[in-house]
C-alpha positions as CSV (number, residue, x, y, z in Angstrom):
1,M,39.2,59.0,86.6
2,H,36.6,61.1,88.5
3,D,34.6,61.6,85.3
4,L,34.6,57.8,84.5
5,R,33.3,57.0,88.0
6,Y,30.6,59.7,87.6
7,G,29.6,58.3,84.2
8,L,29.3,54.8,85.6
9,R,27.3,56.0,88.6
10,L,24.8,57.7,86.2
11,L,24.6,54.5,84.1
12,A,23.9,52.4,87.2
13,K,21.3,54.9,88.4
14,N,19.4,54.9,85.1
15,W,20.0,51.3,84.1
16,T,16.7,51.0,82.1
17,F,17.6,54.0,79.9
18,S,21.2,52.6,79.5
19,L,19.9,49.2,78.5
20,T,17.4,50.7,76.0
21,V,20.1,52.8,74.4
22,T,22.5,49.9,74.2
23,L,19.9,47.6,72.6
24,I,18.9,50.3,70.0
25,L,22.5,50.9,69.1
26,A,23.1,47.1,68.7
27,L,20.0,46.8,66.5
28,C,21.0,49.7,64.3
29,I,24.6,48.5,63.9
30,G,23.4,45.0,63.0
31,A,20.9,46.3,60.5
32,N,23.5,48.6,58.9
33,T,26.0,45.7,58.7
34,A,23.4,43.5,57.0
35,V,22.4,46.1,54.4
36,L,26.0,46.9,53.6
37,S,26.8,43.2,53.2
38,V,24.0,42.8,50.7
39,V,25.0,45.9,48.8
40,N,28.6,44.8,48.7
41,A,27.7,41.3,47.5
42,A,25.2,42.5,44.9
43,M,26.7,45.7,43.5
44,V,30.3,46.2,44.5
45,K,32.0,42.9,44.1
46,P,32.8,41.9,40.5
47,L,30.8,39.1,38.9
48,A,32.2,35.6,39.2
49,Y,32.8,35.4,35.4
50,P,36.1,35.6,33.7
51,E,35.0,38.6,31.5
52,P,31.9,40.1,33.0
53,E,31.8,43.1,30.6
54,R,31.1,40.6,27.7
55,L,27.8,39.4,29.2
56,A,24.7,40.4,27.3
57,Q,21.0,39.9,27.2
58,V,19.3,38.5,24.1
59,A,15.8,39.9,23.6
60,R,13.4,40.5,20.7
61,L,12.0,43.9,20.2
62,Y,8.8,44.4,18.1
63,S,6.4,47.2,17.5
64,H,2.9,46.9,19.0
65,D,-0.1,49.2,19.1
66,T,0.8,50.3,22.6
67,G,4.4,51.0,21.7
68,L,7.7,49.1,21.5
69,M,7.5,45.7,23.3
70,Q,10.4,43.5,24.4
71,T,10.3,39.8,25.1
72,N,13.1,37.6,26.4
73,F,13.9,34.3,24.7
74,D,13.0,31.1,26.5
75,G,15.5,28.3,27.0
76,W,14.7,26.5,23.8
77,A,15.2,29.6,21.6
78,W,18.5,30.4,23.5
79,E,19.8,26.9,22.8
80,T,19.0,27.3,19.1
81,I,20.9,30.7,19.0
82,R,23.8,29.2,20.9
83,D,24.1,26.2,18.6
84,R,24.0,28.3,15.5
85,A,26.3,31.1,16.7
86,P,28.7,29.7,19.3
87,A,30.7,33.0,19.7
88,L,28.6,36.1,19.6
89,E,31.0,39.0,19.4
90,A,28.8,41.8,18.3
91,A,25.2,42.9,18.9
92,V,22.9,44.9,16.7
93,Y,20.9,47.6,18.4
94,R,18.2,49.5,16.6
95,G,16.6,52.2,18.7
96,A,13.0,53.2,18.5
97,T,12.5,55.9,16.0
């Protein structure tokens, strides 16, 4: 009990330092909580799809003078692919040789 009274007396004596430390701790704890919430929502939680491991990206690869280029399909091209192949089960990957 004596140590508690001594600690409170020192806090009251240096109240500006105590207030500064308390504000810095509150700011750091708040920033840490915000960053961890974003990381949890973006990377840790599973996607809100029934089978997220089946998601894929449709892209076109072509050779160019500067190297291998990739372009994503626009909405019109994706709708055409979707209408002609409603259930894509396999993908063909040809790596750059």
